[in-house]
N, C-alpha and C positions, 0 to 999 in steps of 0.2 A: 503493500500500500504506499510504503514511503516514496517510491519512484512515481507512483500514480499522483501523488500530492505535489511533488515537485512540478510534474508536467502541469498540474492544474494551476499551480503558481505562475509559470511561464505563459500558460494560456490567459491568465487574469491580469497578468502584470505583476504579480506580488512577488517579492524577494525574500520574504518570513520563512524561516526554517522551522518545521514542525515534524511531529512525529505522529504515526498512527500505525494500528495492527492490520495484519493481513488477514482477510476473511472471504469466504466464498458466500456468494448469494446470488439471488435471482436478479430478474430486470423489471422494469416498470413497464406497463403497457403503454403503447403510443397509437394515440388516433390519427396523427397526421403521417405523412408519408415518411416510411422508415429509411434509414441506411441499409444498403444489402450487407449484412453480415450474418454470422452464425448464431448471434444473440439478438434480441430485438434492442435497438439501441434507444438512447435518449433523443428527443424530437430536437429538430432545428437545422438549419444549414449555414456556412458550410461545415462538414463534418470532418475534421484534421485528425492527426496523430495525438494531438493534444486533448482532442476531445474523449479519447479513450479515457483518460483521467478523470475527465466527469462522469463517464459511464460508471467508473469503479466506486466514485463516490456515491452515486445513486444506488449502486447494488448494496453498499454497506449501509446506507440508510434503510433501504428497503428490509434489509435482513434484520435491523434492529426493530423497526415497525411491525414485522412479522411476528416477531418474538413477543411484542407488547400485545398484539392482538390474541395470540396463543394464551399468552398468561391471563388474558382477561376476555375470554369468550363471550363477548356480549353482542347483541344484535348492532350495536354501533360500531364494533370493531370488524364485524365481519365485512370482508371486501375493503378494508381500509386502504390497502397500498393502491386500489384502482381509482381511488380519489385523489392520487396525489402523483403529479407529473414533473419531470426534469426536461428542460429545455434549454438549449444553447442557441443564443443569437448575437447579434453585434454587441449589446450592452452587456453581456455577461451570461452568467448562469441563473436561470429562473427555476424555483421550485413553487409549482402551482398546485394548490390546495383548494378543493371545493369548500365552499361556504359553510356547510352543515358539517364538517367535520369540526370546526372550531365553535360556529355560533348558532344559536337557535334563530329561527326566521325574524328579521327585524330587530335583533338584539346586537350588542356589542360586547357583551360579558363571555369570556371564553370559558367553555362548559369544562366543568371540573374533571370530568372523565378523560378529557383529551390532553391534560398536562403532561401526562407520560410520553405522548406523541410529539408534543411542543419541546419536552426536555431534550428528546433525541434530536431533533433538527438545531436546538440551540447550541446543545453541546458540539455536534458536528461543525457547524458554521463558526464556532469559536476557533477552530483549527486555522481559519483564513483571516488573512489581515485586511483584505479588500472591504471598502464600505459596504453596506448592505441596506438597500430599501425595502422597506414593507409596503406593499401597494394593496389598497382595498379597491375592490370592483363589484357592481351590483349587476342586475338585469334592468329594463327598462319600465318595469311596473312600479308606480310612484308609491312613496310612502310619506305619509303626512301625520306623525304623531308629535305630541307636546316635545318629546325629547329629540326626535329626529324630524325635522320639518320637511326634508327632502333625502335623497339618495346620497348628495354629498356629504351631509352630516354622517350618515350611517357608514359609508364607504370609510370617510376620514376616522372617525370613532373606532372601527374595527382595527385599523392600521396602527394608530396611536396606543390602543389597548395592548397590541402585541409587543411593541417597542417598549411600553412600559413595563411588561411583564419580563422582557429580556433584560432590562436594565436592573430591576428589582431583584429578580431570581438567579440570573446567571452573570451578573457583575460586568456585563458588556461596557465597553468605553462608550460613553455617549457620542464621541466623536466620529464612531463608525456607523451608527445607525441613523436614519431618517424615515418618515412615514409621509405617505401620499395618498389621498382619496380621489378616485376617478369617478365614482359614481356609475352611469351607465354608459360613458361615452368612451370607453375602450373595450369594445366587445370582441371576443374571440370566436364568437359563432353568432347565428343569426338569432334574434328576439322573437322571431314570428313563430317560434316551437317551444314546448315545454323543455325539450332536450336541449335546445340551444341556450335558453334562459339559465338552465342548470349550470351550465359550461361557464356562463358569463358571471355568476354569483361565486366569487372566488378570492383568495387572497394569494398574492404573489410574494415570494421571498427571492429578491433580485440581489445576487452577488455582482457588483458593478465590475466591468472590464476595464482593462487599463484606458482604453480609448474613452469610455464612459467616463472616467475617474477625471480626466482633464477639465471637463465642463463642470464639476463640482466645487464648490467652495472648500478651500483647504483648511486645515486645522490652524488656528491662530491669525488666518489671514484677514487683515483689514482691507476692505473694498473700498477704494476711493469713488466716488460718485461727482460727475462733472454736470452741472446744471447749466444748459445753454439757454439764455433768457431770449425770449422772441424779441426780435426788433420790432420796437414800437412804430406805428405808422406815422 
């Protein structure tokens, strides 16, 4: 696993040295176009040699989540790994998790029975030094409650709830984390069908790539803003 993590660091632009143990595991299902390999790969293009490192990370996580599901054979844990996808794209590694894994409908409090799964993800991502953005997404069905007047508030609350949990329970560096809520405006499937809306209701853990990090505010950076006064007539 050590060489896999080193490849992952090169793929994401990180130079931190970490240690991990080697283990055999399965793979995550992919609904998008798969890369032709003996194993079903993680989603996304382009798929390079460094992408294999990401696949190994995904397999290790799946193995851990499977163990939690077997140790707690509840209806909620049945088929849990089918609700989690790994995607590689230009901005980095995305761990995509269905809404109902962590949250009840219309709520932003993490379901207590899912804390073990979140712990697995949190501990695994601590091995990586890159910034991590938690993104909340909804479908296009409006919500209008006293607590969440729109999907903007709901999606943002879910992202910030996970960030707070990572900070409080796993001692993450606050400089490494950020939260974003996109409501229904970044769908991954059509909102015209129940199946599509189910896919759109999700939380994405995004490990930012080196290229994406270049556009992010840096630790301790003071941004100077120049204001140009409009010429008066």
